C-alpha positions in Angstrom: 0.1 0.0 -0.3 2.8 2.3 0.3 2.9 2.3 -3.4 -0.9 4.5 -2.9 0.2 7.8 -3.0 -1.4 10.1 -0.4 -2.4 7.6 1.4 0.6 6.4 3.5 0.2 3.4 4.6 3.3 1.8 5.9 1.1 -1.6 6.2 -2.0 -3.5 6.0 -3.4 -6.5 7.8 -4.1 -9.8 5.8 -6.4 -12.0 7.3 -5.5 -15.8 7.6 -8.6 -18.7 8.7 -7.0 -21.5 11.4 -5.9 -23.8 8.2 -3.7 -20.3 6.8 -5.6 -19.7 4.2 -6.2 -15.9 3.2 -9.9 -15.0 4.1 -10.7 -12.6 1.1 -13.1 -10.5 1.7 -12.1 -9.6 5.1 -8.5 -8.5 3.6 -10.2 -6.6 0.4 -12.2 -4.4 2.9 -8.7 -4.0 5.3 -7.5 -2.4 2.0 -10.3 -0.5 0.9 -10.6 0.9 4.5 -6.7 1.8 4.3 -7.4 3.5 1.2 -10.1 6.6 2.2 -7.8 9.7 3.0 -10.0 10.5 5.8 -9.1 7.1 8.0 -6.0 7.5 10.1 -3.9 5.3 10.8 -5.0 4.9 14.4 -9.1 4.5 13.1 -7.8 2.1 10.2 -5.8 -0.2 13.0 -9.4 0.4 15.1 -11.4 -1.2 12.1 -9.2 -3.9 11.2 -9.0 -5.2 15.3 -12.6 -5.0 15.6 -13.3 -6.8 12.4 -10.3 -9.5 13.6 -12.1 -9.4 16.8 -15.1 -11.2 15.0 -13.3 -13.5 13.2 -11.4 -15.0 15.8 -15.2 -15.3 18.2 -16.0 -16.8 15.0 -13.6 -19.2 14.8 -13.5 -19.6 19.2 -17.4 -19.9 19.0 -19.1 -23.9 18.7 -22.5 -23.7 16.6 -25.7 -24.7 18.5 -27.1 -28.0 18.5 -22.8 -29.4 16.8 -20.0 -29.8 18.3 -17.6 -28.5 15.5 -17.2 -24.3 15.8 -18.6 -21.8 13.4 -15.0 -21.1 11.9 -14.0 -17.6 10.9 -13.8 -19.3 7.1 -17.6 -19.3 7.2 -18.6 -15.2 7.5 -20.7 -14.9 4.7 -23.3 -18.3 6.7 -23.5 -15.6 9.6 -27.3 -14.4 9.8 -28.9 -12.5 12.6 -28.7 -15.1 15.0 -25.2 -15.2 15.0 -24.6 -11.7 15.3 -27.1 -11.4 18.0 -24.8 -13.9 19.7 -21.7 -12.1 19.0 -23.6 -9.0 20.5 -24.4 -10.7 23.9 -20.4 -11.7 23.7 -19.1 -8.3 23.4 -21.8 -6.8 26.0 -20.5 -9.6 28.6 -18.2 -8.1 31.5 -14.5 -9.2 32.0 -12.6 -7.9 34.8 -11.5 -4.7 33.1 -15.2 -3.9 32.6 -17.0 -5.8 35.3 -20.5 -4.0 34.2 -19.4 -4.7 30.5 -19.1 -2.0 27.9 -21.0 1.6 27.3 -23.7 1.2 24.7 -21.6 3.7 22.3 -18.4 1.1 22.3 -21.0 -1.7 21.5 -22.7 0.2 18.5 -19.0 1.1 17.4 -18.5 -2.3 17.4 -21.2 -3.4 15.9 -21.5 -1.1 13.4 -18.2 -1.8 11.5 -18.8 -5.2 11.8 -22.1 -3.9 9.5 -20.1 -2.0 7.8 -17.7 -5.1 6.5 -21.1 -6.8 5.2 -22.6 -3.7 3.6 -19.2 -3.2 1.6 -18.9 -7.5 0.7 -22.7 -7.0 -0.2 -21.6 -4.3 -2.4 -18.9 -5.9 -3.7 -20.8 -9.3 -5.1 -20.1 -11.6 -2.3 -23.1 -13.3 -1.0 -24.3 -13.7 2.8 -27.3 -14.1 5.3 -26.7 -10.7 7.4 -29.5 -8.8 6.3 -29.8 -6.1 9.1 -29.8 -2.4 9.0 -28.3 0.4 10.6 -31.2 1.2 12.6 -31.9 -2.3 13.7 -28.8 -2.6 15.3 -29.8 0.3 17.5 -32.7 -1.6 18.7 -30.9 -4.8 19.4 -28.9 -3.2 21.1 -31.4 -0.8 23.1 -33.2 -3.3 24.5 -31.1 -5.9 26.7 -34.2 -8.3 26.2 -33.3 -8.2 22.5 -29.6 -9.8 23.8 -31.0 -13.2 25.8 -29.8 -16.2 25.3 -30.8 -19.3 26.4 -29.1 -20.5 29.7 -26.2 -21.8 29.3 -27.5 -24.6 32.0 -30.7 -25.4 29.5 -30.6 -28.0 27.4 -31.2 -27.4 23.5 -33.1 -28.8 21.7 -32.4 -29.1 17.6 -35.3 -29.6 15.2 -33.3 -32.0 13.1 -33.5 -29.6 9.8 -31.4 -26.6 8.7 -31.6 -22.5 8.4 -31.3 -21.1 5.2 -27.5 -20.4 6.0 -26.9 -24.3 6.8 -27.0 -24.2 10.6 -28.9 -26.6 13.0 -32.4 -24.7 13.7 -33.3 -24.8 17.3 -36.1 -25.1 19.2 -36.0 -22.4 21.4 -34.8 -19.6 19.1 -37.6 -20.6 16.7 -39.8 -20.2 19.2 -38.7 -16.7 19.8 -38.6 -15.5 16.0 -42.4 -16.6 15.4 -44.9 -13.8 16.9 -48.1 -16.1 18.3 -51.6 -14.8 17.3 -51.9 -13.9 20.8 -48.2 -12.1 21.2 -49.8 -10.2 18.2 -52.8 -8.4 19.1 -51.5 -7.7 22.8 -48.7 -6.3 20.7 -51.2 -3.7 19.2 -53.4 -2.7 22.0 -50.5 -1.4 23.5 -49.2 0.8 20.6 -50.2 3.9 21.3 -50.3 5.3 17.9 -52.6 3.6 15.2 -50.1 4.3 12.4 -47.2 1.8 14.1 -50.4 -0.9 14.7 -51.4 -0.2 10.8 -47.4 -0.9 10.2 -47.6 -3.7 11.8 -50.8 -5.4 10.2 -49.0 -4.5 6.8 -45.8 -6.2 7.6 -47.7 -9.2 9.6 -49.7 -9.8 6.3 -47.5 -8.9 3.3 -44.4 -10.0 4.6 -42.9 -6.0 3.0 -39.4 -5.0 5.1 -40.3 -1.3 6.7 -37.8 0.2 3.8 -40.5 -1.5 1.2 -43.0 -0.4 2.8 -42.8 3.2 3.2 -42.9 3.5 -0.5 -46.4 3.0 -0.2 -48.0 6.0 -1.1 -51.1 8.3 0.3 -52.3 8.4 -3.0 -50.5 6.1 -6.3 -49.8 6.8 -9.7 -48.0 5.5 -12.8 -47.7 1.4 -11.6 -49.5 2.3 -8.3 -51.9 4.1 -9.6 -54.4 1.5 -7.8 -53.7 2.7 -4.4 -56.0 5.0 -4.0 -57.4 7.0 -0.9 -60.9 6.4 -1.0 -64.0 7.7 1.3 -66.4 5.9 3.0 -69.1 4.0 0.3 -66.4 4.8 -2.3 -65.0 1.3 -2.5 -65.3 -0.1 -5.7 -67.0 -3.8 -6.4 -64.8 -6.4 -5.2 -61.8 -4.9 -3.7 -61.7 -7.1 -0.7 -61.1 -10.4 -2.6 -58.5 -8.5 -5.5 -55.3 -7.5 -5.1 -53.3 -4.3 -5.8 -50.2 -4.2 -8.0 -47.6 -2.7 -5.9 -44.5 -1.7 -7.4 -41.0 -0.8 -5.3 -37.9 -0.6 -5.2 -36.2 -3.1 -2.9 -32.4 -3.4 -2.2 -31.3 -2.1 -5.3 -34.0 -3.7 -7.5 -37.2 -3.1 -8.6 -39.9 -5.9 -7.6 -44.1 -5.7 -7.1 -45.9 -7.8 -5.3 -49.8 -7.8 -5.4 -51.3 -5.9 -2.5 -53.9 -7.3 -0.6 -57.4 -5.3 -1.5 -58.9 -5.8 2.0 -55.8 -4.7 3.8 -56.4 -1.2 1.7 -59.9 -1.0 2.7 -59.0 -1.3 6.2 -56.5 1.2 6.0 -58.4 3.8 4.0 -61.3 3.0 6.7 -59.0 2.7 9.8 -56.3 5.1 9.0 -56.4 7.4 6.4 -59.1 9.8 8.1 -55.8 10.1 10.8 -53.4 10.8 8.3 -55.7 14.1 6.7 -55.6 14.9 10.4 -51.6 14.4 10.7 -51.5 16.3 7.1 -52.6 19.6 8.6 -49.7 19.7 11.2 -46.9 18.5 8.7 -48.1 21.8 6.4 -48.4 24.2 9.2 -44.7 22.8 9.9 -43.3 23.3 6.6 -45.8 25.5 4.7 -46.5 22.4 2.4 -48.8 19.4 2.9 -46.9 16.2 2.7 -46.1 14.2 -0.6 -48.6 11.9 -1.6 -46.2 9.3 -1.8 -45.9 9.6 2.4 -48.6 7.4 3.0 -47.7 6.9 7.3 -47.5 10.1 9.4 -46.9 10.6 13.0 -48.9 11.9 15.8 -46.9 15.3 15.6 -47.6 15.2 11.8 -43.9 14.3 10.8 -43.4 11.4 7.9 -42.4 8.2 9.7 -38.8 6.5 9.3 -37.1 3.8 10.1 -36.2 4.7 13.0 -39.4 6.1 14.7 -40.4 2.4 13.5 -38.1 0.8 15.5 -38.5 2.6 18.6 -41.9 2.4 18.7 -41.5 -1.5 18.0 -38.7 -1.6 20.9 -41.1 -0.1 23.7 -44.0 -3.3 23.2 -42.7 -5.8 25.0 -42.1 -3.5 28.4 -45.8 -2.4 27.7 -46.7 -5.8 27.1 -45.2 -6.8 30.5 -47.1 -4.2 32.8 -50.5 -4.1 30.5 -53.5 -6.3 31.8 -52.6 -9.0 29.4 -49.2 -9.7 30.8 -49.5 -12.9 31.8 -50.7 -14.1 28.3 -47.8 -12.4 26.7 -45.3 -14.7 26.0 -42.4 -13.2 23.1 -39.2 -11.7 24.6 -38.9 -9.2 21.7 -40.7 -7.8 19.4 -39.6 -6.3 15.5 -39.8 -5.8 12.0 -38.4 -9.3 10.9 -40.0 -11.7 13.4 -43.3 -9.9 11.9 -41.7 -11.1 8.4 -41.0 -14.4 9.2 -44.6 -14.8 10.5 -46.0 -13.6 7.9 -43.8 -16.4 5.6 -45.0 -19.2 7.7 -48.6 -18.7 7.7 -47.9 -18.5 4.0 -46.6 -21.4 4.0 -49.1 -23.6 6.1 -51.4 -22.1 3.4 -49.7 -23.8 0.8 -49.1 -27.1 2.1 -52.8 -27.7 4.0 -54.6 -26.2 0.3 -52.1 -29.2 -1.2 -53.0 -31.7 1.4 -49.3 -32.0 2.0 -49.1 -30.8 5.8 -47.1 -33.2 7.9 -45.3 -34.7 4.6 -41.8 -35.0 3.8 -40.2 -32.1 2.0 -40.7 -32.5 -2.2 -39.1 -29.3 -3.9 -42.1 -27.2 -5.7 -41.1 -24.6 -7.7 -44.4 -22.5 -8.3 -44.3 -22.5 -4.2 -40.8 -21.3 -4.0 -41.0 -18.7 -6.3 -44.2 -17.3 -4.6 -42.2 -17.8 -1.2 -38.8 -15.7 -3.0 -40.9 -13.0 -4.4 -43.0 -12.5 -1.1 -39.8 -12.0 0.9 -37.3 -10.3 -1.7 -35.1 -13.8 -1.5 -32.9 -15.2 -4.0 -32.2 -18.1 -2.3 -33.2 -21.2 -4.3 -35.2 -24.3 -2.5 -33.0 -23.2 1.1 -35.4 -20.8 2.1 -38.5 -23.1 1.4 -37.1 -26.2 2.8 -36.6 -24.5 6.5 -40.0 -23.9 6.1 -41.4 -26.4 5.3 -39.8 -28.7 7.8 -40.7 -24.9 10.5 -44.2 -25.4 10.0 -44.2 -29.3 9.9 -43.1 -29.1 13.5 -45.1 -26.5 14.6 -48.3 -28.3 13.8 -46.8 -31.2 15.3 -46.4 -29.2 18.1 -49.7 -28.0 17.8 -48.8 -24.3 18.2 -50.6 -23.4 14.8 -53.8 -23.6 15.9 -54.9 -20.0 14.7 -54.2 -20.7 10.7 -58.0 -22.0 10.1 -58.1 -18.2 9.4 -56.4 -16.8 6.3 -53.0 -15.1 6.6 -54.6 -11.7 5.7 -57.8 -12.2 8.1 -55.9 -13.1 11.0 -53.4 -10.1 10.3 -56.5 -7.7 10.8 -58.6 -9.4 13.0 -57.1 -7.7 16.2 -57.1 -4.3 13.7 -60.7 -4.5 13.3 -61.4 -5.4 16.7 -59.8 -2.3 18.0 -61.6 -0.1 15.7 -65.5 -2.5 15.8 -65.1 -3.6 12.6 -64.7 -7.3 12.8 -68.0 -8.1 11.2 -66.0 -8.1 7.9 -63.6 -10.8 9.2 -64.6 -14.1 7.3 
């Protein structure tokens, strides 16, 4: 690197695995960081040491439910669960830090590892760490989001693998799923209807927050079907139809069929409130909000990913303090869990319709395509196989007793009940 005039780096770290093979992507990332003029030698070393610490942790950490370590060479297989475990590791007290590191230090470490994965994604390296920077803040903010299985408790494997290839663990899978009871309680403790509506949308469609924030108040071009209907204006057949939704997701354009019944509920239960909040927005900015901005907060601000994460992060503590505390079992509540629950319902409905519940996995290309389109994934087979095994296990454990309803109706029921519209649920 000394040959790069202007950077003046005397040395750049090279990462090796335990077999002395060069770890290509981490090394290339360290070189890329060293070329940034605004990064001092000290900053470059700090970043390199953080990644070294993370890779060493992968080398030293056994895979849950297996007798082998994860291995730094498998950095591309790191998913949210593994990243959670790393956060637990760095949060642990030490002799030097009896209360653990500060939130600022933990965020710095987590953000540097996340930035490496973002860089790797841009360079074409496939990996499974699909989280945003905002996710990191709320994974750290609520210590319950760092909850992990007590080492003294026996870990139960489920006999199938996650899409990343690691064994699926019963306790962790249960923590990812939003039971219908927990979902309804969660909506009840949210103090702003806009977040209730957003939760219902994710629960029903599987959209990422960044995707649903593109939903318009009044659509145009490809999204012309999104019309802010007043009561009594709904076109015939809206409940049984869909609306074409075209949006940008992770650098690509894709589309889904947005449920017509869901849009009608949004028009009935949220748009009157949105029009009131639009006046607050106009009072602040001198102009009305754009038709492309559907979600406004109680103060008239456009809802952001950070605002959503903050409000979702308060759900567990609010539920534990509510009258329904004994019924609420979730240890966390976030958009990713709602997406996961949506996919579980989707696969359940498909298997039930084909009379394949409880049967061995058989690859179905059409179902795989539908699932990947809904979630915005590029994996072939692995995601579908995981969900088929998961649904069959949940059915075996009698955990999906509420799934006699459709995905849409199960997702809408709590919203409709709260607004006295329960009579339209089929």
